[in-house]
C-alpha positions in Angstrom: 10.8 128.5 277.9 10.6 124.7 278.0 11.4 124.7 281.8 8.5 127.0 282.5 6.2 124.7 280.4 7.4 121.6 282.2 6.9 123.2 285.6 3.4 124.3 284.5 2.6 120.7 283.3 3.9 119.3 286.6 1.6 121.6 288.5 -1.3 120.7 286.3 -0.7 117.0 287.0 -0.9 117.7 290.7 -4.1 119.6 290.2 -5.5 116.7 288.1 -4.6 114.2 290.7 -5.8 116.4 293.6 -8.7 118.8 293.4 -9.3 118.4 289.7 -10.4 122.0 289.6 -10.3 123.1 285.9 -10.6 126.8 286.7 -7.4 126.6 288.9 -5.6 124.9 286.0 -6.8 127.5 283.5 -5.5 130.3 285.8 -2.1 128.6 286.0 -2.0 128.4 282.2 -3.0 132.0 281.8 -0.2 133.0 284.1 2.3 131.0 282.0 1.0 132.6 278.8 1.1 136.1 280.3 4.7 135.5 281.2 5.6 134.4 277.7 3.9 137.4 276.2 5.8 139.8 278.5 9.1 138.1 277.8 8.7 138.2 274.1 7.1 141.6 274.0 4.3 140.5 271.7 1.3 138.1 271.4 3.1 135.6 269.2 5.1 134.5 272.3 1.8 133.6 273.9 0.7 131.6 270.9 4.0 129.8 270.6 4.0 128.9 274.3 0.4 127.7 274.0 1.3 125.4 271.2 4.2 123.9 273.1 2.1 123.5 276.2 -0.6 121.7 274.2 2.0 119.2 273.0 3.0 118.4 276.6 -0.6 118.3 277.7 -1.3 115.6 275.1 1.6 113.6 276.5 0.1 114.0 280.0 -3.3 113.0 278.7 -2.0 109.7 277.3 -0.2 109.0 280.6 -3.3 109.2 282.8 -6.6 107.4 283.1 -10.0 108.0 284.6 -10.8 111.5 286.0 -7.2 112.8 285.3 -7.5 111.8 281.7 -10.9 113.6 281.4 -9.3 116.6 283.2 -6.5 116.9 280.6 -9.0 116.3 277.7 -11.1 119.2 278.9 -8.1 121.4 279.5 -6.7 120.8 276.0 -10.1 121.6 274.5 -10.2 124.9 276.5 -6.6 125.7 275.4 -7.5 125.1 271.8 -10.6 127.3 271.8 -9.2 130.1 274.0 -5.6 130.4 272.7 -5.1 128.4 269.5 -8.1 128.2 267.3 -9.3 131.8 267.9 -6.0 133.6 267.9 -6.6 137.0 269.2 
């Protein structure tokens, strides 16, 4: 699970430094969370993975400045609202 999250964060860093397209990053996160849900056979896998991803995104946020910092800030806000605060 941790390797998948690290791989995802690495891809998100590339997006932040490249196109900066938030929708592309959101789709990548959705794919990660869908995989977690399938692997664990229930939605709690999705929630757990989202929490772990959020922790790593916060680390990425603190490691970047300028537009990349803003990108991660928006991405974390989206993750909170869509997958953590309003658990479905």
